C-alpha positions in Angstrom: -58.5 43.0 -37.1 -58.0 44.1 -33.6 -55.0 46.4 -33.3 -55.7 47.0 -29.5 -55.0 43.4 -28.6 -53.1 42.9 -25.3 -50.9 40.1 -26.6 -49.3 39.6 -30.0 -50.3 36.6 -32.1 -48.3 33.4 -31.5 -46.5 32.3 -34.7 -45.9 28.6 -35.2 -43.2 27.7 -37.8 -43.4 24.1 -39.2 -40.9 22.6 -41.6 -41.8 19.4 -43.4 -39.6 17.0 -45.2 -42.3 14.8 -46.7 -42.0 16.2 -50.2 -38.4 16.4 -51.7 -37.4 18.9 -54.4 -33.9 18.9 -56.1 -31.8 21.6 -57.7 -29.0 21.0 -60.1 -27.5 24.5 -60.3 -28.4 26.0 -56.9 -29.1 29.6 -56.0 -27.9 32.6 -58.0 -25.2 34.7 -56.4 -27.4 37.7 -55.9 -29.8 36.6 -53.2 -31.7 39.9 -53.2 -35.3 39.2 -54.3 -38.0 41.6 -55.5 -41.5 41.3 -56.9 -40.5 40.7 -60.5 -38.5 37.6 -59.5 -41.7 35.8 -58.4 -43.4 35.9 -61.9 -45.4 32.7 -62.3 -45.6 31.8 -58.6 -49.0 30.2 -57.6 -51.1 31.7 -54.8 -54.1 29.7 -53.3 -56.4 31.7 -51.1 -59.1 29.9 -49.0 -62.0 31.7 -47.3 -64.2 31.1 -44.3 -67.2 30.5 -46.5 -65.5 27.5 -48.0 -64.6 29.0 -51.3 -61.0 29.3 -52.7 -59.2 30.9 -55.6 -55.9 30.4 -57.4 -54.0 33.5 -58.4 -50.8 33.7 -60.6 -48.1 36.1 -59.5 -47.2 38.7 -62.1 -43.9 40.7 -62.3 -44.3 44.3 -63.4 -43.1 44.4 -67.0 -42.9 48.2 -67.3 -39.7 50.0 -68.2 -39.2 53.4 -66.8 -37.2 56.3 -68.3 -35.4 59.0 -66.3 -35.2 62.6 -67.5 -31.6 61.9 -68.6 -32.8 59.1 -70.9 -31.6 56.2 -68.8 -34.0 53.3 -68.4 -34.6 50.8 -65.7 -37.1 48.0 -64.9 -39.6 47.8 -62.1 -39.0 45.8 -59.0 -42.7 45.4 -58.2 -44.9 42.4 -58.6 -48.4 41.4 -57.6 -51.2 38.7 -57.5 -54.7 40.1 -58.0 -57.6 37.9 -57.2 -61.3 38.4 -56.8 -61.1 38.7 -53.0 -57.4 38.8 -52.2 -54.6 41.1 -53.6 -50.9 40.8 -52.8 -48.1 43.2 -53.7 -44.3 43.0 -53.2 -41.5 45.3 -54.1 -38.4 44.0 -52.4 -39.0 43.8 -48.6 -42.1 41.6 -48.2 -45.8 41.1 -49.0 -48.6 43.5 -48.6 -52.0 41.8 -48.7 -55.6 43.1 -48.8 -58.6 40.7 -48.6 -62.3 41.6 -48.8 -63.5 38.2 -47.6 -62.4 36.5 -44.3 -59.2 34.6 -45.4 -58.5 31.4 -43.4 -55.4 30.2 -45.3 -53.0 31.4 -47.9 -50.5 29.2 -49.8 -47.6 30.6 -51.9 -45.8 28.1 -54.2 -42.6 29.6 -55.5 -41.5 26.6 -57.6 -43.0 27.8 -60.8 -41.0 31.0 -60.4 -37.8 29.1 -59.7 -37.5 30.5 -56.2 -37.5 29.2 -52.7 -38.2 30.3 -49.1 -34.9 30.4 -47.1 -36.1 29.8 -43.5 -32.9 29.9 -41.4 -30.3 32.4 -40.4 -27.1 30.6 -39.6 -23.5 31.9 -40.2 -20.3 30.5 -38.8 -17.0 32.2 -39.5 -15.2 28.8 -39.6 -17.8 27.2 -41.8 -19.5 29.9 -44.0 -22.3 27.5 -45.0 -22.9 26.4 -41.5 -26.2 24.5 -41.4 -27.4 26.3 -44.5 -27.6 25.1 -48.1 -24.6 26.4 -50.1 -25.2 30.1 -51.0 -28.1 30.6 -48.6 -26.6 31.4 -45.2 -28.9 34.4 -44.4 -32.6 33.7 -44.1 -35.6 33.9 -41.8 -39.1 32.4 -41.6 -42.5 34.1 -41.6 -42.9 37.2 -39.6 -45.4 40.1 -39.5 -44.6 43.6 -40.4 -44.4 46.0 -37.5 -47.9 47.4 -36.9 -49.6 44.0 -37.6 -48.2 42.2 -34.6 -51.1 42.8 -32.3 -53.4 40.1 -33.7 -55.1 37.9 -31.1 -54.7 34.1 -31.6 -52.1 32.1 -33.6 -50.8 31.9 -37.1 -49.1 28.7 -38.4 -46.6 28.9 -41.2 -45.9 25.5 -42.7 -43.1 25.1 -45.2 -43.2 22.1 -47.6 -41.2 21.0 -50.7 -37.8 20.8 -48.9 -35.0 21.5 -51.4 -31.6 19.9 -51.7 -28.7 20.3 -54.2 -27.9 17.3 -56.4 -25.5 15.0 -54.6 -26.3 16.5 -51.1 -29.0 15.7 -48.6 -31.6 18.4 -47.7 -30.2 20.7 -45.0 -33.7 21.8 -43.9 -33.5 25.5 -44.7 -34.9 25.8 -48.2 -38.6 25.1 -49.2 -40.7 25.8 -52.3 -44.0 26.5 -50.6 -45.2 28.4 -47.5 -48.8 27.8 -46.3 -50.3 30.2 -43.8 -53.1 29.2 -41.5 -55.1 32.2 -40.1 -58.0 30.2 -38.8 -56.9 30.4 -35.2 -56.9 34.1 -35.1 -59.7 36.1 -33.4 -62.6 36.2 -35.9 -61.4 33.0 -37.7 -59.2 34.6 -40.2 -57.8 37.8 -41.8 -60.1 40.6 -43.2 -58.6 43.8 -44.5 -54.8 44.5 -44.7 -51.8 42.4 -43.5 -48.1 42.9 -44.1 -45.7 40.0 -43.7 -42.3 38.7 -44.9 -40.4 35.5 -45.3 -36.9 35.4 -46.9 -36.8 34.4 -50.5 -33.9 33.3 -52.7 -34.0 32.7 -56.5 -32.4 29.8 -58.3 -29.5 30.3 -60.7 -31.4 28.7 -63.6 -35.1 28.8 -64.5 -36.9 25.5 -64.2 -34.3 24.1 -61.8 -36.6 22.7 -59.2 -37.5 19.0 -59.8 -39.7 16.9 -57.5 -37.9 13.7 -56.4 -40.1 10.6 -56.6 -40.1 8.5 -53.4 -41.0 4.8 -53.0 -44.6 4.6 -51.8 -43.6 3.0 -48.5 -41.0 5.7 -47.7 -43.5 8.5 -48.6 -46.0 7.1 -46.1 -43.2 6.9 -43.5 -42.1 10.5 -44.0 -45.7 11.7 -43.8 -46.3 9.8 -40.6 -43.1 11.0 -39.0 -43.8 14.6 -39.9 -46.5 14.5 -37.2 -43.9 13.8 -34.5 -42.1 17.1 -33.6 -40.2 19.0 -31.0 -41.4 22.4 -29.9 -39.0 25.2 -29.1 -40.2 28.5 -27.5 -38.5 31.7 -28.6 -40.4 34.7 -27.4 -43.8 34.5 -29.1 -42.5 32.4 -32.0 -42.6 28.6 -31.7 -40.6 26.5 -34.1 -42.2 23.1 -34.7 -39.6 20.7 -35.9 -40.7 17.4 -37.5 -38.3 14.5 -37.1 -37.9 12.5 -40.3 -35.6 9.7 -41.5 -32.4 11.1 -43.0 -33.3 14.7 -42.3 -31.6 16.9 -39.6 -33.6 18.5 -36.9 -33.7 22.3 -37.2 -34.6 24.8 -34.6 
């Protein structure tokens, strides 16, 4: 990685509504998320040499004891692969890869968690344009100190989540896929720190795919390719337009 780059990497954020996921019970009241909350999440790492590996996220099961005898659980979690390791305490992901990584996909559905990609709060309407209980969120961003990468990173969110009885708002998604192939060198080699806001569902197993008629599935996939681009500093939000789904910026 080149930390002396003149310009920071462009980050493209893409939200797709082609795959629908439904929740019956919604998010838990405590939206703070740490590494142990992601136990069971699936990580797929793809490398420049054409190989890939799947890694399962593990929450740290250890219990710690203070000198006064009080005990507490760990907040750490990790995914350890042959060429890529990820770690998370509470703030975000720390990653190390020993092979050039071109893409990384994080599927939170098995952990009953979601990526909350928007920050919207309105005093007159506490939910604003956010799913109930998820007003404060943000999409993919790099840790300070890793921003001077040359090229572009695309973060694509799929598996749009709605509450039973409500249409998808466009803020919650089960999966984040990161494309590093447009960076200088064709990918990531070494260390990278990044974050994307995560919320946890109230009940385990409360994320169910919604089957779509075949014709509608093809229509949504086709329409997902038609988007608006909004420039905000060095971050571009790519907004697919889809039938029955709002446009988010």
